[in-house]
matplotlib code that plots the C-alpha trace (Angstrom):
import matplotlib.pyplot as plt

x = [-6.2, -4.1, -3.3, -4.1, -1.6, -1.7, 1.2, 1.5, 4.8, 3.7, 6.7, 6.7, 6.7, 9.7, 7.4, 4.5, 3.3, -0.4, -2.9, -3.0, -0.2, 0.7, 3.7, 4.5, 5.9, 9.7, 8.8, 5.6, 5.1, 1.3, 0.2, 0.5, -0.3, -2.4, -1.0, -2.7, -1.0, -2.9, -1.3, -1.8, -1.2, -4.5, -6.6, -8.9, -7.4, -10.8, -10.5, -7.3, -7.2, -10.9, -9.7, -6.6, -8.7, -9.9, -6.6, -4.1, -1.1, -0.1, 3.1, 4.2, 6.9, 8.7, 5.2, 4.6, 3.2, -0.7, -0.1, 1.4, -1.3, -3.8, -2.0, -1.5, -5.6, -5.7, -3.7, -5.8, -8.8, -7.2, -4.9, -3.8, -2.8, 0.6, 2.1, 6.0, 7.3, 10.1, 12.4, 11.8, 12.9, 14.0, 15.6, 18.6, 17.1, 17.6, 17.2, 14.2, 10.4, 9.1, 11.7, 11.7, 7.5, 7.9, 10.4, 7.8, 5.6, 7.3, 7.9, 4.3, 3.4, 5.8, 5.8, 3.9, 4.8, 6.5, 9.9, 11.0, 13.0, 15.8, 18.0, 20.8, 22.9, 23.6, 20.2, 21.7, 20.6, 16.7, 17.6, 18.3, 15.6, 12.5, 13.6, 13.6, 15.3, 17.9, 16.2, 12.9, 15.3, 15.4, 18.1, 17.0, 19.1, 15.8, 18.2, 20.1, 17.1, 18.6, 20.9, 19.3, 18.7, 22.1, 23.6, 22.5, 23.9, 28.5, 30.6, 33.6, 32.4, 32.7, 35.1, 37.8, 37.9, 37.5, 33.9, 34.2, 37.1, 35.0, 34.8, 30.4, 29.5, 25.6, 22.6, 19.7, 19.8, 21.7, 24.6, 27.2, 28.2, 30.0, 32.8, 33.2, 33.9, 36.7, 38.2, 38.0, 39.3, 43.2, 42.3, 42.3, 43.2, 40.6, 37.4, 33.8, 30.6, 27.9, 24.5, 22.0, 18.2, 16.2, 16.6, 13.7, 14.6, 18.2, 17.4, 14.1, 16.3, 18.7, 21.6, 23.7, 25.4, 27.2, 24.5, 27.1, 27.8, 31.0, 32.4, 32.8, 35.9, 35.7, 36.2, 33.3, 30.5, 27.1, 24.0, 20.6, 19.1, 15.9, 14.8, 15.1, 16.5, 18.3, 20.3, 21.3, 22.7, 24.6, 26.4, 27.6, 28.5, 30.8, 32.2, 36.0, 34.7, 31.6, 32.1, 29.0, 30.0, 27.2, 26.9, 27.8, 25.0, 23.1, 21.1, 19.1, 20.4, 22.0, 23.5, 23.3, 21.9, 24.0, 26.5, 25.3, 24.6, 28.4, 29.4, 27.5, 29.1, 32.1, 33.1, 35.7, 33.6, 34.6, 32.2, 31.6, 32.0, 29.3, 25.1, 25.5, 28.1, 28.8, 28.7, 27.9, 31.1, 34.8, 37.9, 39.0, 35.2, 35.2, 37.0, 35.4, 36.5, 36.0, 33.3]
y = [1.0, -2.4, -3.2, -6.7, -8.8, -11.5, -14.0, -17.7, -17.6, -20.2, -20.0, -16.2, -16.4, -17.7, -18.3, -20.3, -21.3, -20.8, -19.4, -16.6, -14.4, -10.7, -9.1, -6.1, -3.3, -4.1, -0.6, -1.0, -4.3, -3.9, -5.4, -3.2, -5.9, -9.2, -11.8, -14.0, -17.1, -19.5, -21.5, -19.6, -22.9, -24.7, -21.8, -21.0, -18.1, -16.2, -16.5, -15.7, -11.9, -11.4, -12.6, -10.0, -7.1, -7.6, -6.5, -3.7, -5.5, -9.1, -10.6, -13.2, -15.5, -17.1, -16.2, -18.3, -15.7, -17.4, -15.2, -12.7, -11.9, -12.6, -9.8, -7.7, -7.6, -7.2, -4.0, -2.8, -2.7, -1.6, 0.9, 1.3, -2.3, -2.9, -5.7, -7.4, -9.9, -11.9, -14.4, -13.8, -16.3, -15.8, -18.0, -17.0, -16.0, -17.3, -16.1, -18.0, -16.8, -18.1, -16.8, -13.6, -13.4, -14.8, -12.4, -9.7, -11.0, -10.8, -6.8, -6.2, -8.2, -6.7, -3.4, -2.6, -3.9, -1.7, -4.1, -6.6, -8.0, -10.7, -12.9, -11.9, -8.1, -8.3, -7.3, -5.9, -9.0, -8.3, -4.7, -5.0, -7.5, -6.3, -2.6, -1.6, 0.8, -0.9, 1.4, -1.1, -4.1, -4.9, -7.5, -9.5, -11.7, -14.7, -17.7, -17.1, -19.0, -22.1, -21.0, -22.4, -25.6, -26.0, -24.5, -28.1, -30.3, -30.8, -31.7, -31.8, -34.9, -36.6, -39.4, -39.1, -42.0, -42.9, -42.3, -39.0, -37.7, -36.4, -33.3, -32.5, -30.8, -30.7, -28.2, -28.1, -24.6, -23.9, -27.1, -27.3, -30.6, -31.8, -28.6, -30.3, -33.5, -32.6, -31.2, -33.9, -35.8, -34.9, -35.2, -39.0, -39.3, -37.3, -39.0, -37.5, -36.8, -35.2, -35.1, -35.2, -33.6, -36.3, -36.9, -35.0, -32.0, -31.5, -30.0, -28.6, -26.3, -26.1, -28.0, -30.6, -33.5, -35.7, -38.3, -41.1, -42.9, -44.7, -41.0, -40.5, -41.0, -44.5, -41.9, -39.6, -40.8, -39.8, -40.1, -38.9, -37.1, -38.4, -35.0, -36.2, -33.4, -35.5, -37.5, -34.0, -32.3, -35.7, -34.8, -32.0, -32.5, -35.4, -34.0, -31.9, -29.0, -28.1, -27.1, -25.2, -25.1, -22.9, -22.2, -19.2, -17.8, -17.9, -15.1, -15.4, -17.0, -20.6, -21.9, -19.2, -21.3, -24.2, -22.0, -20.8, -23.8, -25.2, -22.1, -22.8, -26.3, -24.6, -26.0, -24.5, -23.4, -23.2, -21.4, -20.5, -16.3, -14.7, -13.5, -15.6, -14.1, -10.6, -8.2, -11.3, -13.3, -12.1, -14.2, -14.1, -15.7, -18.0, -19.7, -17.6, -19.3, -17.3, -18.7]
z = [42.3, 41.4, 37.6, 36.1, 34.3, 32.8, 31.5, 30.2, 32.6, 34.9, 37.0, 37.0, 40.7, 42.7, 45.9, 44.4, 40.6, 42.5, 39.2, 41.1, 42.6, 43.3, 42.0, 45.6, 46.2, 47.7, 50.2, 51.5, 50.8, 49.2, 45.8, 43.0, 40.7, 40.4, 38.0, 36.7, 34.9, 32.3, 29.6, 26.4, 24.2, 25.3, 24.9, 21.9, 19.4, 20.2, 23.6, 24.5, 22.4, 24.0, 27.8, 26.8, 26.5, 30.3, 31.4, 32.2, 31.6, 29.6, 29.6, 27.2, 26.9, 24.2, 22.0, 18.6, 15.7, 17.7, 20.9, 19.1, 17.1, 19.4, 21.5, 18.7, 18.2, 21.9, 21.6, 18.7, 20.5, 23.7, 23.3, 26.6, 27.0, 28.2, 26.8, 26.8, 25.1, 27.0, 25.2, 21.8, 19.8, 15.8, 13.8, 11.7, 9.0, 5.6, 2.0, 1.2, 0.3, 3.7, 5.8, 4.6, 5.0, 8.8, 9.9, 7.8, 10.0, 13.1, 12.1, 12.0, 15.5, 18.0, 17.0, 19.9, 22.2, 25.2, 25.5, 24.8, 27.5, 26.8, 28.2, 25.8, 25.6, 21.6, 20.0, 16.9, 14.7, 16.4, 16.2, 12.6, 11.7, 14.0, 12.7, 16.2, 18.5, 20.6, 24.0, 23.0, 24.4, 28.3, 29.1, 32.2, 33.7, 34.6, 33.7, 36.9, 38.4, 38.7, 41.4, 44.4, 43.0, 42.3, 45.3, 46.8, 44.4, 45.7, 42.9, 45.1, 46.1, 42.5, 43.0, 41.5, 38.6, 35.3, 34.7, 36.3, 34.1, 31.0, 28.4, 28.3, 25.8, 25.9, 25.4, 22.3, 20.8, 17.5, 19.0, 16.0, 17.0, 13.6, 14.9, 18.2, 17.1, 14.3, 17.6, 19.1, 16.7, 18.0, 21.1, 21.2, 25.2, 26.3, 27.3, 25.6, 25.9, 23.8, 25.5, 22.9, 23.4, 21.5, 17.7, 16.9, 19.3, 17.3, 13.9, 15.9, 18.3, 14.8, 16.7, 13.8, 14.5, 12.4, 11.2, 10.0, 13.9, 12.2, 11.9, 15.7, 17.3, 19.9, 23.0, 22.1, 23.7, 22.3, 24.5, 24.5, 27.3, 29.1, 30.2, 34.0, 35.5, 38.1, 35.0, 33.6, 36.6, 37.7, 33.9, 34.9, 38.3, 37.2, 34.2, 34.2, 32.1, 30.3, 26.0, 24.1, 20.1, 19.5, 15.4, 13.8, 12.3, 15.5, 16.7, 19.7, 23.4, 22.8, 26.0, 29.0, 31.3, 30.4, 31.3, 34.5, 36.0, 35.1, 36.6, 39.2, 40.0, 39.8, 35.6, 33.7, 30.3, 26.6, 24.5, 20.9, 20.8, 20.0, 20.9, 23.9, 25.3, 24.1, 27.1, 29.6, 29.7, 29.8, 28.8, 32.4, 32.6, 30.3, 27.4, 24.5, 21.2, 17.9, 15.5]

ax = plt.figure().add_subplot(projection="3d")
ax.plot(x, y, z, "-o")
ax.set_aspect("equal")
plt.show()
């Protein structure tokens, strides 16, 4: 009997984005699991946990408290339910009542999960905060799925002019741009670009940027990205190298998709050594800078 799986990962399948899909046995090519994909955010809380009990497996992608709570209730109502969490984002804990309460709540909600699927391998802080065994985590290299799109871009055809000779720092999660700006201040002859998300998303994703624009040296250009894939690809394709300054206290994955995309385009990468590099990158693959 085929199992049924519910997920909010709408791009779960590489080959199709239909509402329903199936997982096949690689040997027999027979469907072993029927997959239903729905956006959890637009589903009412009552409907969500009720619907979850109608499935054998649920896969939660980047879940918030509302989604985790629904899964916890569904698991209580249906003990045989298996549920997996992919890309659980845990912000850097603070010594505040709210942060400690959120950590405790998250610990309670994820406890019954069968596995936590992660993009990074250094799970020491996650395991400590959630009180989970290391065997509860499973690394999945999901961010590698951008290679097919990037393989159509040819960075070798970029014209060798002043517009294509620049260092690019980019991304939105837990970036330490002030430190990067200070480091580049001593290299005024190197054109540099900082590609930022919208102003409202900078603090939302834990990134830091110098508020005083007058404090930014003239050879550093700050660009707010328009979120269009084509312009993002062009910035990566045209640069000389990519720098990813990650905040020292970051415990969640940050910068993995960017450095994979940069490497796919044959760009040298300089990145802060930490959660997103431990067990994934070696010094012969990128320049790993101690925080």
